[in-house]
C-alpha positions in Angstrom: 0.0 0.0 0.0 2.7 2.5 1.0 4.6 1.8 -2.2 1.5 2.4 -4.3 0.9 5.7 -2.6 4.5 6.6 -3.0 4.4 5.8 -6.7 1.2 7.9 -7.1 2.7 10.8 -5.1 6.1 10.7 -6.9 4.5 10.5 -10.3 2.3 13.5 -9.7 5.2 15.6 -8.3 7.5 14.5 -11.1 4.9 15.6 -13.7 4.4 18.9 -12.0 8.2 19.3 -11.9 8.5 18.6 -15.6 5.8 21.2 -16.3 7.7 23.9 -14.3 10.9 23.0 -16.1 9.1 23.4 -19.4 7.9 26.9 -18.3 11.5 27.7 -17.2 12.7 26.9 -20.6 10.2 29.3 -22.2 7.2 27.0 -22.7 3.9 28.8 -22.9 1.3 25.9 -22.7 -0.9 26.4 -19.6 1.4 29.0 -18.2 -1.2 31.9 -18.2 -3.9 29.6 -16.9 -1.8 28.7 -13.9 -1.4 32.3 -12.6 -4.0 34.1 -10.5 -5.5 37.3 -11.8 -7.7 39.9 -10.4 -11.2 40.6 -11.8 -9.8 42.9 -14.4 -7.4 40.2 -15.7 -4.2 41.7 -14.2 -1.8 39.0 -13.0 -1.2 38.8 -9.3 2.0 36.8 -9.8 4.6 37.5 -12.4 7.1 34.7 -12.0 10.4 34.8 -13.9 11.9 31.7 -15.5 14.2 31.2 -12.6 11.2 31.1 -10.3 9.8 28.2 -12.4 13.2 26.5 -12.2 13.3 26.8 -8.4 9.8 25.4 -8.1 10.6 22.6 -10.6 13.7 21.6 -8.6 11.6 21.7 -5.4 8.9 19.4 -6.8 11.6 17.1 -8.2 13.2 16.8 -4.8 9.8 16.1 -3.3 9.2 13.3 -5.9 12.7 11.8 -5.2 11.9 12.0 -1.5 8.8 9.8 -1.9 10.6 7.4 -4.2 13.2 7.0 -1.4 10.8 7.0 1.5 8.6 4.2 0.0 11.7 2.2 -1.1 11.1 2.6 -4.8 14.7 4.0 -4.9 17.2 2.7 -2.4 19.3 5.6 -1.1 20.3 6.2 2.5 18.9 9.4 4.0 19.2 10.5 7.6 16.3 9.2 9.7 15.3 12.7 10.7 14.7 13.6 7.1 12.6 10.4 6.5 10.7 11.1 9.7 9.9 14.9 9.3 10.3 16.0 5.7 7.1 14.2 4.6 5.2 16.3 7.1 6.7 19.5 5.7 5.5 18.5 2.2 2.0 17.6 3.5 1.7 21.0 5.2 2.9 22.9 2.2 0.3 21.3 -0.1 -2.6 21.4 2.4 -1.9 25.1 3.0 -1.8 25.7 -0.7 -5.2 24.0 -1.1 -6.6 26.3 1.7 -5.0 29.3 0.0 -4.6 33.0 0.7 -8.4 33.7 1.1 -8.3 36.1 -1.9 -7.0 34.6 -5.1 -6.0 31.0 -4.5 -7.3 28.0 -2.6 -10.7 26.6 -1.6 -11.5 29.7 0.4 -10.6 32.3 -2.2 -13.0 35.3 -2.8 -12.1 35.8 -6.5 -13.6 32.8 -8.2 -14.9 34.0 -11.6 -11.5 34.5 -13.3 -10.2 31.8 -15.6 -7.6 31.0 -12.9 -10.2 31.0 -10.2 -12.3 28.5 -12.0 -9.3 26.2 -12.8 -8.1 26.6 -9.2 -11.5 25.5 -7.8 -11.8 22.6 -10.3 -8.2 21.3 -10.6 -5.4 23.0 -8.7 -6.7 23.2 -5.1 -8.2 19.7 -5.2 -4.9 18.3 -6.6 -2.9 20.1 -3.8 -5.3 18.7 -1.2 -4.9 15.2 -2.7 -1.1 15.5 -2.7 -1.2 16.8 0.9 -3.5 14.0 2.1 -1.5 11.3 0.4 1.6 12.7 2.1 -0.2 12.5 5.4 -1.2 8.8 4.7 2.4 8.0 3.8 3.6 9.5 7.0 1.1 7.6 9.1 1.7 4.2 7.5 
């Protein structure tokens, strides 16, 4: 069970990492739809390519962590990392799903923008799913 959850978690995080690397290399597909805007259409975030690269590496490290934690990759890590880092990942994604109470997350006020609709349908539920699977992995 834990290996199945680890494979699911790692695969999702790896795919998200690849998408961020694609954006860092100048890719445009789905980029605008992934950025919150106000009701007038003005972007609330204007990430640079290096920002996408940093997020891509972070997501890649999270994916590798779950490959290691669930023994899909054998690599020795200090026990404190194995024990606590999964909780950090869970908290990050659960907090992302809750959001900032204005533009992102389940409790956002701005819901009618293209991003707001995508966030309600896809992004926040995916973040909650990632966070809850991370919790399950920690508890098993």
